[in-house]
C-alpha positions in Angstrom: 0.1 -0.1 0.2 1.3 3.7 -0.4 0.4 6.5 1.9 -0.5 9.7 -0.5 1.3 12.1 1.7 4.6 10.6 0.8 3.9 12.1 -3.1 5.3 15.1 -2.4 8.6 14.0 -2.8 8.5 12.8 -6.2 10.3 15.6 -7.7 10.9 14.8 -11.3 8.8 11.7 -11.8 7.3 12.6 -15.0 10.1 12.4 -17.0 9.5 8.4 -16.6 6.4 9.5 -18.9 9.0 8.8 -22.0 7.3 6.0 -24.4 3.7 4.8 -25.0 3.1 1.4 -24.0 2.1 -0.9 -26.8 -2.0 -1.3 -26.2 -5.0 -2.3 -28.2 -6.4 -0.3 -30.0 -9.7 -0.8 -29.4 -11.1 -0.8 -25.6 -13.2 -3.4 -24.5 -16.1 -2.8 -21.5 -16.1 -4.5 -18.5 -18.0 -4.2 -14.9 -16.6 -2.7 -12.1 -16.8 -1.5 -8.3 -18.8 1.9 -10.0 -20.0 0.3 -13.1 -18.7 0.3 -15.9 -14.7 0.1 -16.8 -12.8 0.5 -20.0 -10.0 -2.2 -20.7 -6.5 -1.9 -22.4 -4.1 -4.0 -22.4 -0.1 -3.5 -23.0 2.7 -6.5 -23.1 2.4 -7.0 -19.2 -0.4 -5.3 -17.6 -4.5 -5.5 -18.1 -6.0 -2.0 -17.1 -9.2 -1.6 -16.3 -10.1 2.0 -16.1 -13.3 3.5 -14.5 -15.3 5.3 -16.8 -16.2 8.1 -14.6 -12.8 9.4 -15.1 -14.0 10.4 -18.9 -16.4 12.9 -17.5 -13.5 15.2 -17.0 -11.0 14.1 -19.2 -12.9 13.3 -22.4 -12.6 10.5 -25.3 -9.4 11.9 -26.5 -8.2 12.7 -23.0 -9.1 8.9 -21.4 -7.5 7.0 -24.0 -3.8 9.2 -23.9 -4.5 8.8 -19.8 -4.5 5.4 -20.6 -1.7 4.7 -22.9 0.3 6.9 -20.6 -0.5 4.6 -17.7 0.5 1.5 -19.5 4.0 3.6 -20.5 4.6 4.1 -16.9 4.0 0.7 -15.5 5.7 -0.6 -18.0 8.8 1.3 -17.2 8.2 0.1 -13.8 8.4 -3.7 -14.9 11.7 -2.7 -16.5 13.3 -1.2 -13.8 12.4 -4.0 -11.3 13.4 -6.8 -13.7 16.9 -5.0 -13.7 17.3 -4.2 -10.5 15.5 -7.6 -8.7 15.6 -9.5 -11.3 11.5 -10.0 -11.0 9.6 -10.5 -14.3 6.0 -12.0 -13.4 4.8 -14.4 -15.8 1.1 -13.2 -15.7 -0.1 -10.3 -16.9 -0.9 -8.0 -13.8 -4.5 -6.3 -12.8 -4.7 -2.4 -12.5 -8.1 -0.9 -12.1 -7.9 2.7 -11.7 -10.5 4.2 -10.1 -12.3 7.7 -10.0 -10.9 9.7 -6.4 -14.5 9.6 -5.3 -15.1 6.3 -6.2 -12.0 5.2 -4.7 -12.2 7.3 -1.4 -15.7 6.0 -0.7 -14.9 2.1 -1.6 -11.7 2.1 0.4 -11.1 4.4 2.5 -11.9 2.2 5.4 -9.2 -0.1 4.9 -6.3 2.2 6.2 -5.7 4.6 9.1 -4.4 7.5 6.5 -5.2 8.6 3.8 -4.5 6.2 0.9 -3.5 6.3 -2.7 -3.4 3.1 -3.8 -2.6 -0.9 -2.6 -2.5 -4.2 -3.7 -4.5 -7.0 -3.3 -3.9 -9.9 -6.1 -4.6 -6.5 -8.1 -3.3 -3.1 -8.2 -5.9 -0.5 -7.2 -4.9 3.5 -7.7 -7.1 6.3 -7.2 -6.7 8.6 -9.9 -6.4 12.1 -10.9 -7.3 13.9 -14.4 -3.9 13.1 -16.0 -0.6 11.1 -15.3 1.0 13.0 -12.3 4.1 12.6 -10.4 1.9 11.5 -7.7 0.3 8.7 -9.9 3.6 7.5 -11.2 4.6 7.2 -7.4 1.6 5.1 -6.9 2.4 3.0 -9.5 5.4 2.0 -9.0 5.0 1.7 -5.7 2.6 -1.2 -5.8 4.2 -2.5 -8.8 6.8 -3.7 -6.6 4.0 -5.2 -4.3 2.9 -7.1 -7.1 6.6 -8.5 -8.0 7.2 -9.5 -4.9 4.1 -11.6 -4.4 5.0 -13.3 -7.8 8.3 -14.1 -6.3 7.7 -15.2 -3.1 4.1 -15.4 -2.7 1.5 -13.5 -0.1 3.1 -12.8 3.4 6.7 -14.1 2.6 8.0 -10.6 2.6 8.0 -8.6 6.0 6.4 -5.3 5.6 9.8 -3.2 6.3 11.1 -4.9 3.5 8.4 -5.2 1.3 7.2 -1.7 2.3 10.7 -0.4 1.9 11.8 -1.7 -1.6 8.4 -0.1 -2.9 8.9 3.3 -1.4 12.7 2.8 -2.9 11.6 2.2 -6.3 8.7 4.9 -6.1 11.7 7.4 -6.2 12.9 8.3 -9.5 16.4 7.4 -10.4 19.0 9.6 -8.8 16.8 10.5 -6.0 16.6 7.1 -4.1 18.6 8.4 -1.1 17.6 9.6 2.0 17.4 13.6 2.0 18.7 16.2 4.5 15.1 17.0 6.0 14.4 13.0 5.8 17.5 12.4 7.8 16.6 14.9 10.3 13.2 13.6 11.0 14.8 10.5 11.4 17.4 11.7 14.2 14.6 13.6 15.7 12.2 10.4 16.1 15.1 8.7 18.1 15.9 11.2 19.9 12.4 11.4 20.8 12.0 7.6 21.9 9.7 7.5 19.0 12.0 5.0 16.7 9.6 2.3 16.0 12.1 -1.0 16.4 12.5 -3.4 13.2 10.8 -6.2 14.7 7.3 -4.3 15.0 7.8 -3.3 11.2 8.0 -6.8 10.7 4.1 -8.0 10.1 2.3 -8.0 7.0 1.7 -4.6 6.6 1.0 -1.0 7.4 -2.3 -0.7 6.9 -3.8 0.0 10.4 -1.1 2.4 11.3 -2.7 6.0 11.6 -1.2 9.1 9.8 1.9 10.1 11.7 3.0 6.5 12.5 2.6 5.4 9.0 4.3 8.2 7.6 7.3 7.0 10.1 7.3 3.4 9.1 7.2 4.0 5.1 10.1 6.6 6.2 12.0 4.2 8.2 11.3 1.0 5.8 12.7 3.3 2.9 15.7 4.0 4.9 16.4 0.3 5.8 16.6 -0.5 2.1 18.6 2.7 1.1 21.7 1.6 3.9 21.1 -2.0 2.5 22.1 -0.2 -1.2 24.5 1.8 0.4 26.1 -1.9 2.1 25.8 -3.8 -1.0 25.1 -1.9 -3.9 21.4 -2.3 -5.6 22.5 -5.9 -6.8 22.8 -7.2 -3.2 18.5 -6.1 -3.1 18.4 -9.3 -6.3 20.3 -11.6 -3.8 18.5 -10.5 -0.6 14.8 -11.2 -2.0 16.2 -14.2 -3.7 16.9 -15.6 -0.4 14.2 -14.5 1.3 11.5 -15.9 -1.6 13.3 -19.2 -1.1 13.6 -20.0 2.6 11.0 -17.4 4.0 14.0 -16.7 6.9 14.7 -13.1 6.2 17.2 -12.7 9.5 19.2 -16.0 7.6 18.9 -14.3 4.3 20.0 -10.7 5.8 23.2 -12.3 7.3 23.9 -13.9 4.4 23.9 -11.2 2.3 25.5 -8.5 4.2 27.3 -10.7 7.2 25.1 -8.6 9.7 22.2 -9.9 11.9 19.2 -8.1 11.9 19.7 -6.4 15.2 23.0 -5.1 14.1 21.6 -3.3 10.8 19.0 -1.3 12.4 21.6 -0.3 15.1 24.1 0.7 12.1 21.0 2.5 10.7 20.2 4.5 13.6 23.9 5.2 14.0 24.3 6.5 10.5 21.4 9.1 11.4 24.2 11.0 13.6 
């Protein structure tokens, strides 16, 4: 899942929409949560778009919107394949809802305002165009889809699942912790508000309140950022393969980074200064 409050960090995401995905020329109709959905496919995705979006984009605008969404998804597929070595065999189903429909149907699932989630399909809250917020959400939720395709549901602890999703959500070149984020984490440590890594090892952050969720997502990203600094992006592929194969996160961390999980957390806190 993804907390919409983090989308302001996506400073330069729009460069991602640099190519148009190959999609079928004539969309079909399907039934969905709010009635009619427009269907379009690309090589690796099946996109269902709430036709209510046509009310403010129009037919031509809607078709461009669909093509751009699929282009972003295909870019996310390429990045995850290249870095994590994960390429799901089956098409990933993606449902894009009118913002009002999404809020009405799904707001009760989370303790914070959600922009999207994965539950066997990617569900996202749409705007009127493919902007930085939507780009980040699509990348984030696709990582959850890819990890589940690799290891099955519940195989990856929340801190790793969400941390990787946060990592790929950010555009290439902006994936490290910003100075303001380091300061925020440092203040949380000083205030005794740090959430222990073990407490972030469940299946997700859905029931956390807004402030706690924001901190949990940031801590999860910070841990993945540390893993990259320790072993490079290539180490993430080895870690994911080991977790998917064994289900033993602690042993997988130890084999990949020569550190216990507690040592990893202590190293992260120490690195904040």
